[in-house]
N, C-alpha and C positions, 0 to 999 in steps of 0.2 A: 646895203651891206652890213651896216651896223645893226639893223633889225634882225637880219638873218643870224648874226652872231649871237644876239641876245636870245633868240629863239632856240638856237643850238645849245647854248649854255644851260638854259632852264630844262631842256630835254635831258641832258646828261646828268644834271643835278637831281632830277626826279628819279632817274633810273638808279642812281647810286643810293638815294634815300629808300627806294623800294627794296633794293637788295639788302640793305641793312635791316629793314623790318623783317624780311623773310628769314635772314640768318638768325635773328633774335628769336623768332617763333620756333624755328627748327631746334634751336638750342634748348628752349623751354620744353618742347615735346620730348626730347631725348632725356632731359632730367626727370620728367614724369615717368618715362619708360624705365629708367634706372631705379627710381623709387619703387615702382610697382614690382620690378624684378627682384629687388632686394627684399620686399615684403614677402613674396612667394617663397624665397629661400628660408626666411625665418619661420614661416608657418609649417614648412615641411620638415623641420628638424625633428628627429626621432626623440621621444621622451623615454626616460628610464621606466621600466615596468615596475609596478608596485605589487608585491605578493601579499594577499590578505589571508588571514586565518582568524576565525571568530570575529571578523570585521576589523581586525587590527593590521597595520603594516608590520607584519611579523618580524621583518629583518631589523626593525628598530629596537628589538628587545632581545634579551637573553631568555631562552625558554627552557623550562624543565618539565618533562612529562612523566607521570607515574600513574599507578592504579591505587585506588583506595584499599587499604589493608583491613583485615577483619577487626571489628570493634573500633575502628577509627572514626572520629567525628570531624566536623568542620574545625573545631577548636584544636583537636589533636594534630590535624594536618597543618593548619596555619602556624601553630607554635613551632613546628619544625623549621619554619622560615622566619622566625623571630618577629612574628606579628604579635603586637601586644594584646593582652587579655581585654583591655578596654576597647580596642579596635574590633576585636572578634565579637564582643558583646554588642557593640553598636551595629556592626554589619549583619549580625544574626537577627537583630530587631528590624532592620531595614528590609530584610529578606522575607518577612512574614507574609506580605501581600503578593509576593512573587513565587516563593518556593519555601517549603518546609525543610529547614536544614537537617532535621532529624531523619529525613528520608534519603540522605546520602548513603549509598550502598557499597559494600565491598565488591571489588572487581571492576567497578566503573573507572574510566580514565579521567584524569584531570591534568591541567597544565597551570603552571605559575609563570607569569611574565614579569621579568625583572628589568630594571634600568641597565643600560650598557656601561655605566660608569663603574668606578672602583668600589662604590658602596654596595652595588648590586641590590637595590631596594625592591622588594616585591610590590608591584603596582596593581596586578590583576590576578585573581584566582578564577579559573574557568572549570566548571564541573560538567561533565557530559552525562546528562540525565537519561537520554535515549540516544540511539545512533544518529538521530536527526537534531534533537533539541539539546541546547547547552545553556547553563546559567553562568552569567558573568558577575563576579564580585569585584567591584571597583574599590581597591584598598587605599586609594589616595585620600587626600583631605576631604574630597567631596563625598566619599562613602556612598556608593550607589549599587543597586542590584537590578539586573534586567535579564530577560530571556533572549535567546537568539536561535536561529535555525541554520543548519548547514545547507549548502546548495546541493540539491538532488539532480543528478544527471542520468537520463535514461539512455541505455545502450540497447540497440536492437540486434538480436542474434538469431541465427538459425542453427539447429542442431539435429543430427540424424543418428540413429543407433539401432542395433539389433539385440534383443534380449537373449542372454545365454543362461543366466540364473535368476535374476530378479530385475524389475524395472529400476529400482534404486541403484543397484550396481551398474546397470547399463548407463544410467545418467552420469554417474561418476566417471565411468570409462570414456564417455563421450565429451567429458570436460564441462558438463552442465551442473548447475546447482541442483542437488537432489530434491530440493523443495518443489522443483518443477514436476516431479512425479505426483505429488499431492495435488497440484493444480490440475493435472491431466485426469486424475481419478475423480475429481469434482466435475469436470467438464463432461466426461464420458460415463458419469454415474448411472445413467438410465439406458445406455446402449452397450456397455462392456462391463462384464464382471471382472474387476481387477484382481480378485482372488483366483480367477481362472486363467489369467494370462500366463504364457510360458515361453519356453525356448523357441526361437524362430519368429516370434512376433516383433514387429518393427515400429519405430516412431520417427516422425519428422515434424519438427516444431519450429515456428517463428514466434519469438516472444521478446518483450521489453523487460529489461532487468534494471532496477534502480541502483545507482552507485553513488557513494560519497567518498571523495578523495581517492577515487580509483578502486575502492573496496565495495563489494556487494553488501547490501543491507537485507538481502533475501526477500525482496518484494518483487514479485514476478507477475506480469500480465501476458497471458497467451494471446497472440494475435491470430494465428492460424495453426492448424495441426492436422496430421493424418496418422491415425493409429491403425496399423495393419494387424488384425487379429484373425487367426485361422484363415490367412491369405485373403481376407476381405478388407477393402479400404473403408475407413471411417473418418470422414472429413469433418472438421469443425472450424468455423470462421466467426470471429468476434464481430458483432454488428450492433449498433444502437438503433433500435426500431422504435421511433417515437421517443419516449422518455426513459425507457428501460433498455439496458444492454443485455445481450445474451449470446449464445452460440447456436449457429445454424449450419445445416449441411449444404452440399452443393446444389440442392434443389430449393433451398430457402426454408426448409422445415426445421423447427426448433429441436435441439437435442435434449431439452429438459421437459419434465412432466411436473405438473403442479401437485402440491399437497392441499388437502382441505385445511381451512384456517383453524378449525377446531374439531375434535373428535365427537362432539355431541352438540345438540342444538339448545335446548332450554336449560340454561345454566348461568352461573356467575362465577367469576374467579375469586376464590376464598383465600388463596395463598400463592404468591409468585415465586419465581426462580430466585434462589438465594444461596450464598455460601455460608450464611449464619442465620438460621431461623430458630426461634424458640418452639420446641416440639410440645404440642398441647397434652400429649400422653406421657412422654418421658420426662417432661419438665426440665429440659436442658437444651442448650443451643447446639445445633448441628446443621450440616449442609442439607439443603433441600433442592436438588437439581431437577425440579419438575414444576408443573403448574397444577394446582388443585382447583377442580371445577366442582362447586357445590351444586347438587341437583337431587331431586327426590329419588328414593330407592326405586329401581326398576326403569329408570331413564335409559333408553338405548344408547350404546357407545359404538361408534363406527371407526374403522381403520381409516387413517387419513390418506392412504395411498395403496396401490397394488403391492403385493408382497407375499412372503411365505412365513407361516408361524414357526418360530424356532424354539420357543419355550412356552409351556403352559403348566401352571402349578398353584401351590398354596403356601404362603409364607405366614405362619402364625404370628411371629413377632416382627412382621414387616408389611408387605404389600397385600396380604390376604390372597384372594383369588386374582391371578394376574396372567397376562399374555405378553409375549414379545414378538414383534413382527419385523422381519428383515425385508427392507424394500429394495435394496441394491447393495453394492459393495461399499457404499458410503454411509447410508442412513438406516437406523433401526429405531423403532418406537416401542414404548412399554406402557401398558394400561393396567392400573392396579385398583384394588379394593372392590372388585366385582361382587355383586350378590349372586350372580350365576353367569355362566358362559353362554354365548350364542350357539346356534345350531351349526353342526359340521365344522367345528373349529378344534383341531387337534394338531399336535406337532407334525409338520410336513404339509399341512393344508395350505392351498393357495387361496388368498383372499383378494377381493377387488375393492378399489377405492369406494368408500361409502357403505360397505357391507357391515351389518351389525355383528360384532364379535363378542359382546357381553352387555351387562346391565349394571348400572350404578348400585353400589352397596356400601357397607361399612365394615367389611371383613379385614382382619389383620389389625394393625395399630391405627385406629380411626375413632374420632369422637362423634362422628356423624356421617351420613351418606355423602360421598363425593367420589370423584375420579381423580387419581394422581396420574398425570400424563407426562411422559418423559421422552426426550429425543436425544439420540446419540449420533454424532457425526464422526466417522473414522474412530469410533470407540470412545470418544470424549463427549460428555454431557454438554449440551448447548441449550440456551434459552429458547423454547418453542415460539415465544412471541417475537423473537428477533430473527427468525429464519428468513432468508432472502427469498423473494418470490420472482423468479425470472419469467420472461415471456414464454408461453407454451404454444402459442399460435404461430403459424408460419409468418414470414415477413409480410407486412401489410402491402396491399396493392400499390399504394402511392409511393412506396419505397423500393419496389421490386427492381426498377431500372438501376437505382443507385447501388443496391445490394449486388446486382449482377456485375457491375463494374468493379466493385471492391473484391468480390469473390474471385473473379477471373484474374485480377492482378495478383492476388495472394496465391492462387492456384499455380500461376507461372513460377512464382518464387519457390513454392514447395517442390515443384517438379524439376528444379534445376538439378543437374547431375551431381554437383558437389555442394554440400552444405557449407556455407561461409558465414563469417561474422559480418553483419550488416551495419556496422557502426559508422 
């Protein structure tokens, strides 16, 4: 009986001890859960948003924004805010490797960042050099100067319109940047004469527009377009075929045609495109918006592309015997100092790429035989050596499937009933 009692006692004591251990373990587990739960709450606490401008938490400063006035310099501007002459001199010296302070231009925007205390001490001067680039002048004891760039955000848009008077006005009426009309004239330069478009023609364009702080900086990339001219569709789809990007139609054919790299073969460049060149005859500096190719008298000169001759003549105090060829609504080329003209070249004549239109000479103002070759794009002289060379072949076979997918997707967007902003 005594043994049974001892056995029963140990059994009860063991059960109690086990219960205490379990309770202690459960209590510890709950504490861990509570700690974990508490940690999660702390991690999910919302943080106050910081608004940055020029890389600064702008709400921590008093900011004054103005535009540079005519004849104002860095010194003139900073003296308005009681910056000492000594500080201005030191900061101007610091800026030499970063920015020439003499290039501060009237009309450009600038901001001064002040401390928020009662002293209102100017700590930073920020000059907007371009719509994208700004120069920061750190006016504190550290005195530092550095460049920064604003964040560019691309917005995709789709716009439709019908021409009533001009493409430019139609763009404005449709709420698009008129710069888009220049982009379209480039894309369709070889397929549509933009001097011949008129009432009833339509456009439908998908494009990316670059924005800074919600304002357009007038940089536009056309992604897809359809220009309806004389009731005919003219599609254009942007596509990178290998290393070069260009525009292709719905069949994968390029919308561009190539120019010859140079209008003559055996030659050397004797003078490049310049806004200030010393003229060997006039003995003074003036702009030379062309390329001079030195070559023997009689060297054949070819037109760099198909076109129509719009001018032929002789300038005694200028280009001597010269021709001007209109290739399309965007590009014209001029060839000067001919010794003689080629056969069958008169105003109104059509010429083919590579056709001989004249021969090198030294007529007009020239010290020796050479060709003065010039290119105008939308009426403005451009450097012939920097002309872009888009692909002129159709989409490569290895890229046909990829192009088809891109083209079909963009075609669906273009053919939506309503043009919408695709931001």
